[in-house]
Each structure stands twice: as structure tokens, then as C-alpha cells.
N, C-alpha and C positions, 0 to 999 in steps of 0.2 A: 238503559231504560230511562225514559222521560217521566218525571214525577210532577210536572207542571202542565196544566191544560187550561185552555181558555174556553169557558162555558159561554154559549150565546143563547140568550132567552128567545124562544120561538114566538113569544107574544109581543115583546117590545124591542128586541134586537140588542138589548144591553149585553155587553161583553165584560166578563170578570175573569181574571187569571187566578187560578186556585191551585194549591198543592193537593195532590191526590193521596188518600190514605193507601198504605201498602199492605195493611193487614185485613182490610175489609172493603166491601163495595159501599159507595155512598148512594143510597136509594132516593133520598130527597135533597133538594137544594132550593132555598128561597132566593128568588131573583132580587138583586139589590136595586134594580131599576124600577120595576113595577110591583114587586112584592108577591107575585104568584109563586106557588110551590111547584117546582118541576119534579117529575118522577120519570123513570125510564120508559121509553117507548116499548111496545110489545116485542118480546124477543131479546131485549137488551137487559143487562144485569144492573146497570147503574146510570146515573145522570151523565157521567163522563163518556160512556159509550154512546149515549144518545145525542148529547148536545155539546160535547167537548171537541177540541182540536186534536186531542190525543186520547186514545183508548186507555182504559184503566190498566194498572200494572199487571194483573193476572192475564189479561188478553195480550199485552205486550210480551210477557214472558213465554207463554206457551199456547196462545190462541184460545184458551179456555176461559169463558166468562164465569164470574162468580155465580153461585146459585141465588135464588130469590130471597133466601134468608139473610143475605148480606155477607155470607162467609165465602172465602175463596176456595 
């Protein structure tokens, strides 16, 4: 399982490599480049599934995305 993903901001293109949490989904992420707050695209559970180079750990493990409350 990969725990590091590179998030790419859709607004400015800034790329940041981050370690993903293994016990919950990350719903918000503040871009270090332009400061906008990223949130998941419709149908995705977390910012890593929407903007990351690697899907979140629950998706990697069994293909099941976390629910919208941020719990796996």
C-alpha cells in the first residue's frame, strides 16, 4: 500500500507531496501555492481520490471509498 500521494491543485497547478491518513479520509486540503481550499469532486470521498497521484488507503485496500463523514 502506498501512503504518499502528490496532490495537484486544479486552480494553479501547484504540486505537494503529502502522507495520507490511514484511519480517515481527508475531506479538505489548503493549496500551498494559491491558498484555495480543495474538497473532493462529486462521487469521490477525499482530496486524494480527486487530486492525488495515488488513491486513499481504503480504496487501495479494497476498492471501497470512505463515506462522506470522513470515516473508512
